[in-house]
Each structure stands twice: as C-alpha cells, then as structure tokens.
C-alpha positions in Angstrom: 13.5 8.1 15.2 14.9 7.2 11.8 18.5 6.0 11.6 20.6 4.4 8.9 19.7 0.9 10.0 15.9 1.5 9.9 16.2 3.1 6.5 18.2 0.1 5.2 15.8 -2.3 6.7 12.9 -0.4 5.1 14.7 -0.5 1.7 15.3 -4.3 2.1 11.7 -5.0 2.9 10.6 -2.8 0.0 12.8 -4.7 -2.5 11.6 -8.1 -1.2 8.0 -7.0 -1.5 8.5 -5.5 -4.9 10.0 -8.8 -6.2 7.0 -10.7 -4.7 4.5 -8.2 -6.1 5.9 -8.5 -9.6 6.6 -12.3 -9.6 4.1 -14.1 -7.4 1.2 -11.8 -6.7 -0.1 -11.8 -10.3 -0.8 -15.5 -9.9 -3.2 -14.6 -7.0 -5.4 -12.3 -9.1 -9.2 -12.6 -8.9 -11.0 -10.9 -11.8 -8.0 -8.7 -12.4 -7.8 -7.6 -8.8 -4.5 -8.2 -7.1 -3.4 -7.4 -3.5 -0.9 -4.7 -3.1 1.9 -5.8 -0.7 3.8 -2.6 -1.1 0.7 -0.6 0.0 0.4 -2.7 3.2 4.0 -2.0 4.0 3.5 1.7 3.2 0.5 2.0 5.5 2.4 0.3 8.3 5.4 2.5 7.9 3.3 5.6 7.7 1.3 4.7 10.9 4.7 4.2 12.7 6.5 7.3 11.4 4.0 10.0 10.4 2.7 11.9 7.4 5.9 13.4 6.0 7.6 10.0 6.2 4.6 8.3 4.5 4.4 10.9 1.8 8.1 10.7 0.9 8.2 6.9 1.3 5.1 6.6 -0.9 6.7 8.8 -3.6 10.0 6.8 -3.6 8.3 3.4 -3.4 5.9 4.3 -6.2 8.7 5.7 -8.3 10.9 2.6 -7.9 7.9 0.3 -8.4 7.1 2.2 -11.6 10.7 1.7 -12.8 10.8 -2.0 -11.8 7.4 -2.9 -13.3 8.1 -1.2 -16.6 4.8 0.7 -16.5 4.2 4.3 -17.1 6.4 6.3 -14.8 4.4 8.3 -12.4 1.2 6.3 -12.0 2.2 4.3 -8.9 4.3 7.3 -7.8 1.3 9.6 -7.6 -1.1 7.1 -6.1 1.3 5.9 -3.4 2.3 9.5 -2.6 -1.3 10.5 -2.2 -2.0 7.4 -0.1 0.9 8.0 2.2 -0.2 11.6 2.6 -3.8 10.6 3.5 -2.9 7.8 5.8 -0.5 10.2 7.5 -3.5 12.1 8.8 -4.4 9.0 10.9 -0.9 8.9 12.5 -1.1 9.5 16.3 2.0 8.8 18.4 -0.2 7.9 21.3 -2.2 5.3 19.4 0.5 3.3 17.6 -0.4 0.0 19.1 -4.1 0.6 18.4 -3.6 1.3 14.8 -0.8 -1.2 14.0 -1.7 -4.2 16.3 -5.5 -4.4 16.1 -8.0 -4.7 13.4 -8.0 -1.0 12.9 -5.0 -1.7 10.8 -7.0 -3.8 8.3 -9.7 -1.1 8.1 -7.0 1.6 7.4 -5.5 -0.7 4.8 -8.9 -1.1 3.2 -9.4 2.7 3.0 -5.9 3.2 1.7 -6.2 0.3 -0.8 -9.4 1.7 -2.3 -7.9 5.1 -2.6 -4.6 3.9 -4.1 -6.2 1.5 -6.5 -8.9 4.0 -7.6 -6.4 6.8 -8.2 -4.1 4.5 -10.1 -7.1 3.2 -12.1 -8.2 6.7 -13.0 -4.6 7.7 -14.1 -4.0 4.5 -16.1 -7.4 3.1 -17.1 -7.4 -0.4 -18.6 -10.7 0.1 -20.4 -11.9 3.2 -22.1 -15.6 2.6 -21.9 -16.2 2.5 -18.1 -18.6 4.6 -16.2 -17.7 5.9 -12.7 -19.4 3.2 -10.7 -17.8 0.4 -12.7 -14.4 2.1 -12.4 -14.8 2.5 -8.7 -15.8 -1.1 -8.1 -13.4 -2.8 -10.5 -10.3 -0.6 -9.9 -10.9 0.7 -6.4 -13.1 -1.4 -4.2 -12.2 -4.9 -5.3 -8.4 -4.5 -5.1 -8.8 -2.6 -1.8 -10.8 -5.4 -0.3 -8.3 -8.0 -1.5 -5.4 -6.0 -0.1 -7.2 -5.7 3.3 -7.9 -9.5 3.3 -4.2 -10.1 2.7 -3.3 -7.6 5.5 -5.2 -9.6 8.1 -2.6 -12.4 8.4 0.0 -9.7 8.8 -1.5 -8.9 12.2 -1.1 -12.4 13.4 2.5 -12.6 12.0 3.4 -9.3 13.7 2.0 -10.4 17.0 3.9 -13.6 17.0 7.2 -12.4 15.5 7.3 -9.0 17.1 7.9 -7.3 13.8 8.7 -3.6 14.1 
C-alpha cells in the first residue's frame, strides 16, 4: 500500500536517477544508445504496485524528466506513460518475487526498453531519412538491449541489499 514515506522515497530515487541520467549516463553511450535508468525504476515500481500506479508514475516521471532535460515537453511523458501502462499488464500480486527478483525482470525491462525507446524515437526522430527497420533497430532495440544489460546488476544489488 502506498503511504507518504513510500511516495517520498520514490520521489527521492527518481530525482537521484534523473541527475545520473542527465549527467553521467551520456558518457556511457554506444552508437547513440544510452541506458535508461528511469525506465528500470519505472518497471520495478510498476511490477510492485500495478498498472494504474505505473501509468501515473510514468506520466509524472516522463513530465519531470522532460522539464529537467530541456527537451520537447511531452516526448518522454508519452513514452513513459505508455510503457508504465503496458508493463502494468504484467503485474500480478502473486508473482511479485518471480518478476522482480529473477531474470524475468531483465526480460520485462528489455521489452519495456524497446517500447519506450521506439515510441520516443518515433515522436522525436533524430534523423529524417530513416526507414522503419533502421528506426526500430537504432532507436528501439539497441537502447532496449543496453537498458536490459544495465538492469542485470540491479538484480544482484537488490538480492544483497534487500531493496524494496
């Protein structure tokens, strides 16, 4: 159940991840693909709290990230809202441990990363002359794979630290 402390903790984690995403993560780019730390956090929170929470959290995280990053307002907001909504379909109260503590989490992050990056790439294309396949691979699949690879150590950290 959500209470004031859990909302404040979520906000604090989001602010920390947004600062890392804007300051350090661009240095980790590989062929313009960067991992999305906020997406990993959004997927984790959605798997714990459900579809409505994930949709609202995705909308707010996307809006604030749009405002912090100085980009076009609405791009991240739409892609994160849609991603939170879609990942919310996977939510099952009886399978929280399966989805958040095993490698299913990395697979879900991969699917969410591809969706989020592709939708954001379609809304805000960086190149005008791209066909669909190139757009899917460059703006969807590569960032999704990179985000999933970064999510793998999260499982080890979570198991050792008991992060909830």
